[in-house]
N, C-alpha and C positions, 0 to 999 in steps of 0.2 A: 406349364403354359404359366404367363404371366396375370394376372385377378384381370388387367383388362382386356385379355384376348377371354378365360374363363363367362367375364361380365359379355360381351358380344356375341359370344357361342350362347348363352342361357337367352339372353335376347332374339337370336334367331332361332332356338328352341320353340319361345312360349307367345311368340310373334307370330299371330294368323296374315295370310296369306296378304297380301292389302293393307295391312295391319301398317298401323305408325307410330313410328317413336321417334318422340320430340325432344332433342336435345337444347337444354339451352344454357347457355354456358359463357364464361366473358374472355376474352380471346387478350390478349400481351399486348398493351396498349404500348405507347410511346413519347406519352405528355412526360412529363418534368416530375410532379408527384411520380407516378408511379416507377420512373425508372430508376429513381432514388429508392423507391420500397425495392425494390428487384434485386439492384446490388446491395442496399444492404443487410438480405435475408439468404443470399445465395450461399453463401456458408452456412448458413444454421441450416439452411434445406438443401443445399446439394443442386437445388434445380432454378434457375430464370422462372420469375412469376410468381414463385411464392413468397406469401411475407406473413407476420403477424400483425393484426389491427393492436390497439392503445384497449381493446376489451378483451384480448385474449384470443379471438375468432384468428383461425386461419384462412386466407382466400389465396386459392389459385390462377392465375390467369392462364388459358391456355394460347399457343399459333394457331392461327388455322390448317395449320399442316399437321399436325398432330388427330384431332378431331378428323380432318378426309382420311389419314389413315387407319385410326380409330375404326371408322365407319367403311372402309371399305369394301369391308364383303357384303354390304348390304346395298339395297335398292338406294337412292337418295333421286329426290323425285324437286327437291330446293334447298339449297344452303345458299342465306342471305342473310351475313351476319352485320348485325347493330353497333357499328362505332360512332 
C-alpha cells in the first residue's frame, strides 16, 4: 500500500459517518513563474509541480486529477478549486 493509500484508509477508519475531511491544497499553475519553477526543479524532485523556495521550503502543487483520484473512495460534497 502506498503512503497515500495508507493515509486515506486511516481517514476512512477514523472519520465519523457524515464527517468532513477538508483538503486545502495548491493546484498546478500555468503562469510563467510557476512553469519555470516546475521545469527548473523537475530533475531534482522527479515530478512536475515540486520546487524549492529560496528560504529552503519545498512546495508541491498538485493536478486536480490527482486530488480526485486520491479521494475517489470518499464521498465528495463539493470540489471548488480556487485558481
